C-alpha positions in Angstrom: 45.3 8.3 -22.9 41.8 9.3 -22.1 42.3 13.1 -21.9 43.9 12.6 -25.3 40.8 13.3 -27.6 40.2 16.8 -25.6 43.8 17.7 -26.9 42.3 19.4 -30.2 39.0 20.9 -29.3 41.5 22.7 -26.5 43.2 24.3 -29.3 40.8 25.3 -31.1 38.6 27.0 -28.7 42.3 28.9 -27.4 42.5 30.0 -31.1 38.5 30.9 -31.2 37.0 32.1 -27.7 33.5 31.6 -26.7 31.3 35.0 -26.4 30.3 33.5 -23.1 34.1 32.5 -21.9 35.2 35.6 -20.4 31.8 35.7 -18.5 32.2 32.5 -16.8 36.3 32.5 -15.9 37.2 30.3 -18.7 34.4 27.6 -18.1 34.1 27.2 -22.2 37.9 26.7 -22.7 38.5 24.6 -19.9 40.7 21.2 -20.9 38.1 18.5 -18.5 34.7 18.3 -17.0 36.0 19.0 -13.6 37.8 21.7 -14.4 34.6 23.2 -16.2 32.6 22.3 -13.2 34.8 24.1 -10.7 34.9 27.2 -12.9 30.9 27.3 -13.2 30.8 27.0 -9.6 33.3 30.0 -8.7 31.0 31.9 -11.5 27.7 31.3 -9.5 29.3 32.1 -6.3 29.2 35.7 -8.0 25.3 35.6 -8.0 25.2 36.3 -11.8 21.5 37.5 -13.4 18.9 35.1 -14.3 19.3 35.9 -18.0 22.9 35.1 -18.0 22.4 32.2 -16.5 19.7 31.2 -18.8 22.3 32.0 -21.8 25.1 29.7 -20.1 22.9 27.0 -19.6 21.6 27.0 -23.2 25.1 26.7 -24.6 26.6 24.8 -22.0 24.4 22.0 -22.1 24.8 20.9 -25.4 28.4 20.6 -24.7 28.7 19.4 -20.9 25.5 18.1 -19.4 27.4 17.3 -15.8 28.9 20.8 -15.7 25.5 22.3 -16.6 23.8 20.6 -14.0 24.8 23.1 -11.5 23.3 25.9 -13.9 20.0 24.1 -13.8 19.7 23.8 -10.1 20.3 27.4 -9.8 17.7 28.1 -12.4 15.3 25.8 -10.7 16.2 27.5 -7.0 15.4 31.1 -8.4 11.8 29.7 -9.9 11.6 28.1 -6.6 12.2 31.2 -4.7 9.9 33.2 -7.1 7.3 30.7 -6.4 7.2 30.8 -2.7 7.2 34.9 -2.8 3.9 34.6 -4.7 2.7 32.2 -2.0 4.1 33.9 0.6 2.2 37.6 -0.8 -0.8 35.5 -0.7 -1.0 34.3 2.6 0.7 37.3 3.8 -2.6 39.3 2.9 -4.9 36.7 4.4 -3.1 36.7 7.7 -3.3 40.5 7.6 -6.9 40.4 6.8 -7.2 37.9 9.8 -5.1 40.3 12.5 -7.5 43.7 11.2 -10.9 41.8 12.3 -12.2 42.8 15.4 -13.7 39.2 16.3 -11.0 36.3 15.4 -11.8 32.9 15.4 -9.6 30.6 16.6 -10.4 27.9 14.0 -9.5 30.2 11.2 -6.4 31.3 12.8 -5.2 27.7 13.4 -6.4 26.8 9.7 -4.3 29.5 8.3 -1.2 28.0 9.7 -2.1 24.4 8.7 -3.2 25.4 5.1 -0.1 27.7 4.7 2.2 25.2 5.3 0.3 22.6 3.3 1.2 25.1 0.3 4.4 25.3 0.7 4.5 28.8 2.1 8.1 29.9 3.9 6.9 30.5 7.5 10.4 30.5 9.1 10.9 33.7 6.5 9.9 37.4 7.1 6.9 38.7 6.9 5.1 35.3 7.6 7.2 34.2 10.8 6.1 37.5 12.4 2.5 37.3 11.2 2.9 33.5 12.7 4.2 34.9 15.9 1.0 37.9 15.9 -1.3 35.1 15.2 -0.4 32.8 17.9 0.0 35.3 20.1 -3.8 36.7 19.5 -4.8 33.0 19.9 -3.0 32.5 23.1 -4.7 36.0 24.5 -8.1 34.6 23.4 -7.5 30.9 25.3 -6.3 32.9 28.3 -9.3 35.0 28.4 -11.5 32.0 28.0 -9.6 30.2 30.7 -10.0 33.4 33.2 -13.8 33.1 32.2 -13.9 29.6 33.6 -12.0 30.6 36.7 -14.3 33.4 37.2 -17.5 31.2 37.4 -15.7 28.6 40.0 -14.9 31.7 42.0 -18.9 32.7 42.0 -19.5 29.4 43.0 -17.3 29.2 45.9 -18.8 32.5 46.9 -22.2 31.4 46.6 -20.9 28.2 48.9 -19.2 30.5 51.3 -22.5 32.6 51.8 -24.4 29.6 52.1 -22.3 28.3 54.9 -22.8 31.5 56.7 -26.4 31.8 56.3 -26.1 28.0 58.5 -23.8 29.7 61.3 -25.1 32.4 64.2 -26.1 36.1 62.8 -23.2 37.3 64.8 -20.3 35.1 62.8 -21.7 36.0 59.7 -21.8 39.6 60.6 -18.4 39.4 61.4 -17.5 37.9 57.9 -19.6 40.6 55.9 -16.8 43.2 55.8 -14.3 40.5 53.8 -17.1 38.7 52.0 -18.1 42.1 50.5 -14.8 42.8 49.7 -14.3 39.3 48.0 -17.7 39.9 46.2 -16.6 43.3 44.7 -13.0 41.9 43.7 -14.8 39.3 41.7 -17.2 42.1 40.2 -14.0 44.1 39.4 -12.5 41.0 37.4 -15.6 40.1 35.7 -15.3 44.0 34.2 -11.6 43.7 33.4 -12.6 40.3 31.3 -15.6 42.6 29.8 -13.1 45.2 28.6 -10.0 43.5 27.3 -9.5 44.4 23.7 -9.8 40.6 22.6 -13.4 40.1 24.4 -15.0 40.1 21.2 -13.0 37.2 19.8 -14.0 35.1 22.4 -16.4 31.9 22.0 -20.0 32.6 22.1 -20.8 30.7 24.9 -18.3 32.2 27.6 -19.7 35.7 27.5 -23.3 34.3 28.7 -21.8 32.0 31.0 -19.9 34.9 33.1 -23.5 37.0 32.7 -25.0 34.0 34.2 -22.7 33.5 37.3 -22.5 37.5 37.8 -26.6 37.3 37.8 -26.6 34.5 39.9 -23.6 35.7 42.6 -25.5 39.4 42.8 -29.1 37.7 43.5 -27.3 35.4 46.5 -25.2 38.3 47.8 -28.3 40.8 47.7 -30.8 38.5 49.5 -27.9 37.7 52.4 -27.4 41.4 52.9 -30.9 42.0 53.3 -31.5 38.8 55.6 -28.2 39.9 57.5 -29.8 43.4 57.9 -33.2 42.1 59.0 -31.2 40.2 61.6 -29.6 42.9 63.0 -32.6 45.2 63.0 -35.0 42.6 65.0 -32.4 41.9 67.8 -32.2 45.4 68.4 -36.1 45.7 68.3 -38.5 43.0 69.7 -41.1 43.9 67.5 -39.6 43.5 64.2 -40.2 40.8 61.8 -37.8 37.6 62.1 -35.5 37.2 59.3 -36.1 34.6 56.6 -32.9 32.4 57.5 -34.2 29.5 60.0 -31.3 29.4 62.0 -31.0 33.2 62.4 -34.8 33.5 63.4 -34.3 30.6 66.0 -31.7 32.1 67.4 -33.5 35.3 68.1 -36.7 33.7 69.4 -34.1 32.2 72.0 -32.7 35.6 73.0 -36.6 37.0 73.1 -37.7 34.0 75.4 -39.9 32.4 73.0 -39.5 28.7 71.8 -38.0 27.6 68.8 -40.1 26.8 65.7 -39.5 23.2 65.4 -40.0 22.9 69.6 -43.1 24.9 68.8 -44.5 22.6 66.5 -43.9 19.0 68.8 -45.4 20.8 71.4 -49.0 21.7 70.0 -51.8 19.0 70.4 -52.3 16.5 67.7 -55.8 16.4 68.2 -55.8 20.4 67.4 -54.0 19.8 64.1 -55.9 20.7 61.4 -55.3 20.3 57.6 -53.3 23.4 56.3 -55.0 23.3 52.6 -58.6 22.5 52.2 -59.6 19.1 50.5 -61.2 20.7 47.8 -58.5 23.5 46.8 -56.4 20.8 46.7 -58.5 19.1 44.3 -58.7 21.7 42.1 -55.5 22.3 42.1 -54.1 18.8 41.1 -57.0 18.9 38.2 -55.4 22.1 36.5 -52.3 20.5 36.9 -53.7 17.2 35.4 -55.3 18.9 32.7 -51.8 20.9 31.9 -49.8 17.4 32.1 -52.1 15.6 29.8 -51.8 18.6 27.0 -48.2 18.7 27.4 -48.2 14.7 27.2 -50.1 14.7 24.1 -47.9 17.4 22.3 -45.0 15.3 22.8 -46.4 12.3 21.7 -47.3 14.0 18.5 -43.8 15.5 18.1 -45.0 19.2 17.8 -42.3 21.1 18.7 -43.4 24.7 19.0 -46.9 23.1 20.5 -44.6 21.0 23.2 -43.1 24.1 24.2 -45.7 26.2 24.7 -47.5 23.5 26.7 -44.4 23.3 28.8 -44.7 27.0 29.5 -48.3 26.3 30.3 -47.5 23.8 32.7 -44.6 25.4 34.4 -47.2 28.4 35.0 -49.7 26.2 36.4 -47.2 24.6 38.9 -46.0 28.0 40.2 -49.6 28.6 41.3 -50.7 25.1 42.4 -47.0 23.3 42.7 -47.2 23.2 46.8 -50.3 21.5 46.6 -49.9 18.2 44.1 -48.6 15.0 45.7 -45.4 13.0 45.3 -46.7 10.8 41.9 -48.1 13.7 40.1 -44.9 15.6 40.6 -43.0 12.6 39.4 -45.3 12.4 36.2 -45.0 16.4 35.8 -41.1 16.1 36.0 -41.0 13.2 33.4 -43.0 15.1 31.1 -41.0 17.8 31.2 -38.0 15.8 30.7 -39.6 14.5 27.4 -40.2 17.7 26.2 -36.8 18.6 26.9 -37.7 21.3 29.3 -36.0 20.8 32.6 -36.3 24.8 33.7 -37.3 24.9 37.3 -36.0 21.3 37.8 -32.0 22.1 38.2 -32.1 20.8 41.7 -33.7 17.5 40.9 -31.9 16.7 37.9 -28.5 17.6 39.2 -28.9 15.4 42.3 -29.7 12.5 40.0 -26.2 13.5 38.1 -24.6 13.6 40.9 -25.3 10.6 42.5 -24.6 8.8 39.7 -21.2 10.6 39.5 -20.8 9.2 43.3 -22.0 5.6 42.3 -19.3 5.4 39.4 -16.1 7.2 41.4 -17.1 4.7 44.4 -16.7 2.0 41.6 -13.5 2.8 40.3 -11.9 0.9 43.1 -14.7 -1.9 43.2 -14.0 -3.4 39.8 -13.7 -7.3 39.3 -10.5 -9.0 40.2 -8.2 -8.4 37.2 -10.0 -5.6 35.8 -8.5 -2.9 38.0 -7.4 0.1 36.2 -4.1 1.2 35.6 -2.5 4.6 36.9 -2.9 6.3 33.6 -6.4 5.2 33.2 -7.4 5.9 36.8 -5.9 9.5 36.5 -8.0 9.9 33.5 -11.3 8.7 34.9 -10.5 11.0 37.9 -10.2 14.1 35.6 -13.4 13.5 33.5 -15.5 12.5 36.8 -14.2 15.8 38.7 -15.0 18.5 35.0 -18.8 16.3 34.8 -18.7 17.3 38.5 -18.3 21.2 38.0 -20.7 21.0 35.1 -23.1 19.5 37.1 -22.8 22.2 39.9 -23.1 25.1 36.8 -26.7 26.7 37.4 -27.6 24.2 40.2 -27.3 24.8 44.2 -24.4 22.9 45.8 -25.2 19.6 47.7 -22.8 19.1 50.0 -23.5 15.7 51.2 -23.1 14.4 47.9 -19.8 16.3 47.4 -18.4 14.6 50.4 -19.2 11.4 49.7 -17.5 12.0 45.8 -14.5 13.3 47.2 -13.9 10.9 49.7 -14.2 8.1 46.6 -12.0 10.2 44.4 -9.3 10.5 46.8 -9.1 6.6 47.7 -8.8 6.3 44.3 -6.4 9.0 43.8 -4.1 6.8 45.7 -3.5 4.5 42.9 -2.8 7.4 40.8 -0.1 8.2 43.4 1.6 4.8 43.5 1.7 4.9 40.0 3.1 8.8 39.4 5.7 7.4 42.3 7.0 4.5 40.1 6.9 6.8 36.9 9.3 9.2 38.5 11.6 6.5 39.7 11.6 4.8 36.4 12.3 8.2 35.1 15.1 8.8 37.2 16.6 5.8 36.4 16.3 6.2 32.4 17.9 9.8 32.7 20.7 8.3 34.1 20.9 5.6 31.4 20.8 8.4 29.0 23.5 10.3 30.5 25.6 7.3 30.8 25.1 6.4 27.2 26.1 10.0 26.3 29.5 9.6 28.4 30.2 6.4 26.6 29.7 8.2 23.3 32.2 10.8 24.3 34.5 8.5 25.4 34.2 6.3 22.4 35.0 9.3 20.3 38.0 10.1 22.0 39.4 6.5 21.9 38.5 6.5 17.9 40.5 10.0 17.4 43.4 8.2 19.0 43.2 5.3 16.8 45.7 4.9 13.9 43.6 3.6 10.9 39.8 3.7 11.4 37.4 1.3 10.0 34.5 3.4 8.8 32.1 0.4 8.4 32.5 -0.5 12.1 32.4 3.2 13.0 29.1 3.7 11.2 27.9 0.3 12.6 28.6 1.7 16.1 27.1 4.7 15.6 24.1 3.1 14.7 24.0 1.0 17.7 24.4 3.8 19.9 21.3 5.7 18.4 19.6 2.3 18.8 20.2 2.3 22.6 19.1 6.2 22.7 15.8 5.4 20.9 15.5 2.6 23.6 16.5 4.3 26.4 13.2 4.4 27.8 11.0 7.2 29.0 11.8 10.3 30.3 9.5 13.4 30.5 9.5 16.2 28.4 11.4 18.7 30.6 14.1 15.9 30.9 14.3 15.2 27.4 14.5 18.6 26.6 18.0 18.8 28.1 19.5 15.6 27.6 18.7 16.2 23.7 21.2 18.9 23.0 24.2 17.1 25.2 23.1 13.9 23.0 23.3 15.9 19.6 26.5 17.5 20.7 28.3 14.5 21.4 26.9 12.1 18.5 28.1 15.1 16.3 31.3 15.1 17.5 31.4 11.2 17.4 30.2 11.3 13.9 32.5 14.0 12.7 35.4 11.9 11.5 33.1 9.8 9.6 31.5 12.7 8.1 34.8 14.3 6.9 35.6 10.6 5.1 32.4 10.3 3.5 32.8 13.9 2.0 35.9 12.8 0.6 34.9 9.6 -0.7 32.0 11.3 -2.3 34.3 13.8 -4.2 36.7 10.6 -5.0 33.2 8.9 -6.6 32.0 11.9 -8.7 35.5 11.6 -10.2 35.1 8.1 -11.2 31.4 8.9 -12.6 33.0 11.6 -14.9 35.6 9.2 -15.5 33.2 6.4 -16.5 31.4 9.1 -19.0 34.3 9.6 -20.6 35.3 6.0 -21.3 31.7 5.5 -22.2 31.6 8.3 -24.5 34.9 6.6 -26.2 34.3 5.4 -29.6 36.0 2.4 -28.8 35.3 0.5 -25.5 38.4 0.0 -23.2 37.6 -3.3 -21.3 40.8 -3.3 -19.1 40.2 0.6 -17.9 36.5 0.2 -17.3 37.5 -3.5 -15.3 39.9 -1.2 -13.5 37.6 1.6 -12.7 34.6 -0.9 -11.5 37.3 -2.5 -9.0 38.3 0.9 -7.6 34.6 1.8 -6.9 33.8 -1.6 -5.6 37.0 -0.8 -3.0 35.5 2.8 -2.5 32.3 1.6 -1.9 33.3 -1.5 0.7 36.0 1.1 2.5 33.9 4.0 3.3 29.7 3.5 3.9 27.2 6.0 2.7 23.7 6.4 3.2 22.0 3.8 1.1 19.6 5.9 -1.0 22.6 8.2 -2.1 25.1 5.3 -2.5 22.5 3.7 -4.9 21.9 6.9 -6.6 25.7 7.5 -7.2 26.3 3.7 -8.4 23.0 4.6 -10.9 25.1 7.5 -11.9 28.3 5.5 -12.3 26.9 2.7 -14.4 24.8 4.6 -16.8 27.1 5.6 -19.1 28.9 2.0 -19.3 25.7 0.2 -19.7 24.7 2.9 -22.5 28.0 1.9 -24.3 27.8 -1.9 -23.5 24.4 -1.6 -24.9 25.4 0.3 -27.9 27.7 -2.2 -28.7 25.2 -5.0 -28.4 22.6 -3.2 -30.4 25.4 -3.0 -33.1 26.2 -6.6 -32.9 22.8 -7.6 -32.8 22.0 -5.2 -35.5 24.7 -6.8 -37.9 23.2 -10.4 -37.0 19.9 -9.3 -37.6 20.7 -8.6 -41.7 19.2 -11.8 -43.5 20.6 -13.2 -46.2 19.0 -13.9 -49.4 18.3 -18.1 -48.5 17.1 -16.8 -45.4 14.8 -14.5 -46.7 13.3 -16.9 -49.3 13.1 -19.5 -46.5 11.1 -16.8 -44.6 8.8 -16.1 -47.8 8.2 -19.9 -48.5 7.4 -20.1 -44.5 4.9 -17.3 -44.5 3.2 -18.9 -47.7 2.6 -22.0 -45.7 1.4 -20.4 -42.7 -1.1 -18.5 -45.0 -2.2 -22.3 -46.7 -2.4 -23.5 -43.1 -5.0 -20.9 -42.7 -6.8 -21.8 -46.1 -7.9 -25.3 -45.0 -7.1 -26.5 -48.0 -4.7 -29.8 -48.1 -3.6 -29.6 -51.5 -2.3 -25.9 -51.3 -0.7 -27.1 -47.9 1.2 -30.0 -49.7 2.4 -27.2 -52.3 3.4 -24.8 -49.6 5.3 -27.3 -48.3 6.9 -28.3 -51.2 7.6 -25.0 -51.9 9.2 -24.8 -48.7 11.2 -27.6 -49.2 12.9 -26.7 -52.6 13.7 -22.9 -50.8 15.8 -25.1 -48.2 17.5 -27.2 -51.1 18.3 -24.3 -53.5 21.5 -24.0 -52.1 23.2 -26.9 -53.1 23.3 -25.9 -57.0 24.6 -22.2 -55.6 27.3 -24.0 -53.1 28.0 -26.2 -56.7 28.6 -23.3 -59.1 30.3 -21.3 -56.6 33.0 -24.4 -56.5 33.2 -24.8 -60.2 34.3 -21.5 -60.9 37.9 -21.0 -62.1 40.3 -19.0 -59.4 44.0 -19.1 -61.3 45.8 -21.4 -63.3 47.6 -22.9 -60.2 44.5 -23.6 -58.7 43.2 -25.6 -62.1 46.0 -27.8 -61.9 45.7 -27.9 -58.2 42.1 -28.9 -58.8 43.2 -31.1 -61.7 45.6 -33.1 -59.4 43.1 -33.7 -56.5 40.9 -34.7 -58.9 43.4 -37.5 -60.3 43.8 -38.4 -56.5 40.0 -38.4 -55.7 39.6 -41.1 -58.8 42.6 -43.1 -57.6 41.1 -43.4 -54.1 37.7 -44.3 -55.5 39.2 -47.2 -57.4 38.8 -50.1 -55.0 42.2 -51.6 -53.8 42.9 -55.2 -54.7 42.2 -57.9 -51.8 45.2 -59.1 -50.1 45.7 -62.8 -50.4 44.4 -64.8 -47.4 47.3 -66.8 -45.4 46.5 -70.5 -44.4 46.3 -70.5 -40.6 48.6 -72.8 -39.3 48.4 -72.7 -35.4 47.4 -69.7 -33.2 47.4 -69.0 -29.4 44.6 -69.6 -27.3 44.1 -65.8 -26.5 40.5 -64.8 -27.9 40.1 -61.2 -26.3 39.3 -58.4 -29.2 42.3 -57.5 -31.1 44.3 -60.5 -29.8 43.4 -63.0 -32.5 46.2 -63.0 -35.6 43.1 -63.9 -37.7 41.7 -60.5 -36.9 42.8 -56.9 -37.2 43.0 -54.8 -33.9 40.0 -52.2 -33.7 41.3 -48.9 -34.5 41.0 -46.0 -32.2 38.0 -43.6 -32.9 39.8 -40.8 -34.1 42.1 -42.8 -36.5 38.7 -44.0 -38.1 37.8 -42.1 -41.2 34.6 -40.4 -41.9 33.3 -42.3 -44.9 34.3 -45.6 -43.0 32.0 -44.7 -40.4 28.9 -43.7 -42.5 29.7 -46.6 -44.7 29.0 -48.6 -41.3 25.5 -47.4 -40.6 24.2 -48.0 -44.0 24.3 -43.9 -44.7 25.9 -42.0 -47.4 28.9 -39.7 -46.1 28.0 -36.2 -45.2 28.6 -33.3 -47.9 29.0 -30.0 -46.2 29.0 -27.8 -49.3 25.9 -29.7 -50.7 24.0 -28.5 -47.5 24.9 -25.3 -48.0 25.1 -22.6 -45.2 23.5 -22.9 -42.2 20.2 -20.8 -41.7 19.7 -17.9 -39.5 17.8 -18.2 -36.2 14.9 -16.4 -37.4 14.5 -18.3 -40.6 15.2 -21.7 -38.9 12.2 -21.5 -36.6 9.8 -19.8 -38.9 10.5 -22.9 -41.2 10.3 -25.4 -38.3 6.9 -23.6 -37.1 5.6 -23.2 -40.4 6.1 -27.4 -40.7 4.6 -28.6 -37.7 1.4 -26.0 -38.5 0.9 -27.5 -41.8 1.5 -31.2 -40.4 -1.1 -30.4 -37.6 -3.6 -29.0 -40.3 -3.0 -32.0 -42.7 -4.0 -34.5 -39.9 -7.2 -32.5 -39.1 -8.1 -32.5 -42.5 -7.3 -36.2 -43.1 -9.6 -36.6 -40.0 -12.4 -34.4 -40.9 -12.3 -36.7 -44.6 -12.5 -39.6 -43.0 -15.6 -38.6 -41.1 -17.1 -37.1 -44.0 -16.5 -40.4 -46.0 -17.9 -42.7 -42.9 -21.0 -40.3 -43.1 -21.8 -40.8 -46.7 -21.2 -45.0 -46.4 -23.8 -44.8 -43.6 -26.3 -42.7 -45.8 -25.5 -45.2 -48.5 -26.6 -48.2 -46.8 -29.5 -46.7 -45.3 -30.7 -45.8 -49.0 -29.6 -49.1 -50.8 -27.6 -47.0 -53.3 -24.2 -48.2 -54.3 -23.4 -45.1 -56.4 -23.2 -42.9 -52.4 -20.3 -45.7 -51.3 -17.2 -43.4 -51.1 -14.1 -44.2 -53.2 -11.0 -46.1 -52.3 -9.0 -43.1 -51.9 -12.1 -41.3 -49.5 -12.1 -44.7 -47.6 -8.5 -44.9 -47.0 -5.8 -47.3 -46.8 -7.6 -49.8 -44.7 -9.8 -50.7 -47.6 -8.6 -52.2 -50.4 -10.4 -52.1 -53.9 -11.8 -55.4 -53.5 -13.4 -54.9 -50.4 -15.1 -51.6 -51.0 -16.6 -53.3 -54.4 -18.2 -56.0 -52.2 -19.8 -53.5 -49.8 -21.1 -51.3 -52.8 -22.7 -55.0 -54.2 -24.0 -55.8 -50.8 -25.4 -52.2 -50.3 -27.0 -52.5 -54.2 -28.6 -55.7 -53.3 -32.1 -56.0 -51.5 -31.8 -55.9 -47.8 -31.7 -59.0 -45.6 -32.1 -60.1 -42.1 -30.3 -57.5 -39.4 -26.4 -59.9 -39.4 -25.9 -59.6 -35.6 -23.4 -62.3 -35.5 -21.3 -60.4 -38.1 -21.7 -57.2 -35.8 -21.0 -58.8 -32.8 -17.3 -59.9 -34.4 -16.8 -56.4 -35.5 -17.3 -55.0 -32.1 -15.1 -57.6 -30.6 -12.6 -56.9 -33.6 -12.6 -52.8 -32.3 -12.5 -53.5 -29.1 -15.8 -51.8 -28.3 -18.3 -52.3 -25.6 -21.6 -54.1 -26.8 -25.2 -53.2 -25.6 -26.2 -54.7 -22.7 -29.1 -56.9 -24.8 -26.3 -58.4 -26.7 -23.8 -59.1 -23.8 -25.1 -62.7 -23.7 -24.4 -63.2 -27.4 -21.0 -61.7 -27.1 -19.9 -64.0 -24.5 -21.6 -67.0 -26.1 -19.9 -65.7 -29.2 -16.4 -65.6 -27.6 -17.0 -69.0 -26.2 -17.1 -70.8 -29.4 -14.4 -68.4 -30.8 -12.0 -70.5 -27.9 -13.4 -73.6 -29.3 -12.3 -72.9 -33.0 -8.9 -72.3 -32.9 -8.3 -72.6 -36.6 -10.6 -70.1 -37.9 -9.7 -66.7 -38.4 -10.0 -64.1 -35.5 -12.7 -61.1 -36.0 -9.9 -58.2 -36.4 -8.9 -60.4 -39.7 -12.4 -60.7 -40.9 -13.6 -57.5 -40.1 -14.1 -56.6 -44.3 -16.1 -59.5 -44.9 -18.4 -59.0 -41.7 -19.0 -55.2 -42.6 -20.5 -56.8 -45.7 -22.7 -59.0 -44.2 -24.1 -56.1 -42.0 -24.3 -53.9 -45.4 -26.4 -56.6 -47.1 -29.0 -57.1 -44.1 -31.3 -53.8 -43.3 -30.2 -50.6 -41.7 -32.1 -49.5 -38.6 -30.8 -46.7 -36.1 -29.2 -48.9 -33.3 -27.4 -51.0 -35.9 -26.1 -48.0 -38.0 -24.7 -46.6 -34.8 -23.2 -49.5 -33.8 -21.5 -50.0 -37.1 -20.6 -46.5 -37.4 -18.9 -46.8 -34.1 -16.6 -49.9 -35.3 -15.9 -48.1 -38.8 -14.6 -45.4 -36.9 -12.0 -47.5 -35.0 -11.1 -50.0 -37.8 -10.5 -47.5 -40.6 -7.9 -46.0 -38.4 -6.0 -48.7 -37.1 
């Protein structure tokens, strides 16, 4: 039945084919939306041109939005591809510019890749993928060069240390190692030259060439000094008259060979009495004075913050130290060092500062195993600390001579602390092996479970989905393994999960097709002129059964459900809107009541009591105008038979209206002793509620029978609420106006008493219903008469009548009056004589305290 409305359009399209029908393979002449979508997909598989796609989409979007969705997606894909092509061209040009530069900055290359990804450039497609690989290779080459520079620096330091160690051994051992050491130094120079000749050397960071050149200079200086000292030693060994070498060990060895005592033994054998100062005290004093002057100048410039002047003063101080540095004492040397450190000039003091830094590193390394109880470092933290300490030691060794004693202490402390790291690494390896075994067992379990599910007759897809999620959770919680092991296990896990989830994915694909078909069916039901509730309910039940049998991703399932319920909701909303639109149409009586309610609201806003009462009367008349209309409608003659029937009914009504003659009461002879209701013979039994006439019930409580015709039809909800709210607001406004009028009348009364003017006394209507005309005239006479004494007793009686508090100075008089009233029981109470008491007060003089007390009393009594 749902396809019946489409039969006529199909015949029309067959007789008059659409111009684009041949292009799309008959999509415009398809009988159903599903067939039209299938033909559109087949046509899209032929890769049509963009202009054809736009033309087909323009025609098809007005006919079938579901089938046009595929065309729109293809157009969107083409536009995205064009946008990506433009972005790819832009980032290709940038990458080529980077590659063309001779000096490539690593940060620029990394920023290109990051910014291109943010801009949406297709880095996985050509030519961006090739350019990306080229930039990565270029960056890798530069980083490798920088790493090799660091290695060369370390090698230069090691060579210098070998030369220093050889200078402490016999000179023949040094001469034997000269050839091998010369080959190593030459090889180091060749490698350094190879680094500087690399094509990527200009792109290396600026600090690395300077470091390599510094290492080369230091190594060559040490190597040349070693060669010259060794040659001088060989010459002195052959010729006794030749001068001794500057190396102390070799010089002592040659002295012993010549039969002379060593330098240390000669110094001890020299008589102490003959020892004389090597330096003249006057020369030492002049040297220290020159150093003090240069030191004071540097301290002055440093204290004043003069950067250039302090640098010049530091240079002058170093020049003085070169001349007189050996003649100053330790205290002055310490001050000079402190001044140079403050000025940022440590040239010439590398050994002292490096040793200080090394001692600090040694103390930190030894403290790694001496931490308080409960604060010991873990394995990873200990490993990072040791790595940082060794890096800092390497930096301290650069540009300063080595200190083997401190290095021995530092290395021993680091090796002792590294035992903690070794134990931790052993534990990590053991845990990694255990976690690997667990993950392999999980992979095998997934494979076995997949085989069991393949052999099952009927699968519970919800249970399958739940089991797959549980496997995935167990894999995520499988413990830490190394990156290498994870890279080995991950493909096995993905393969096992893919084979296990294949049946569920196939079922989900079939369920998705069925749901798409139900969405199209829901769209056709929603677009029908009349809603078929039974078909909609059956379709919803089919959807629920499908959703409960095959689970989908939550977001995808919600999206499909929204697409399914959208046409049905629109159809029901359209039906509800039509129903509400019919109900919202107001009748003539409702419009009249609404107009009267609006007029009453306007009157309420005017604060005019007379206008509010008139508007209330108009609203009441609008509510009762329907009675005459209903009566006129009933009196219209319809047919002759209707008139006869009305006459007959009228006669019957008149007959019923006449009172029936009362039945004669029979004398009571004897009754039984049952006095229950309904059991006395002299009383009729009470009838049931259903058998009692409505007129009898209404007459029982004194109300007239209700006449539905006279009441008229009920008001609409809008009109009823409007008139109810308007009447409530009107009553509130009238009460507010009455309160205001009462306050004004009371104020005028107090003013008349104060001025003794009876003409200012308000009228009876203004004073309210509590003040009769006689009372008002008595008050006016008392006010008009000359003022007498203040009637305190009358004021106290008024306060008692109004139940208001009395001022503190009158409390005793009030208690005495209350005691007297208790003894005079026959006298009227103050609440009965308050009008006469007020006249007595008005006859007296007016003062501020009495007026305030009287006004408060009358404010209460006039409202009771």
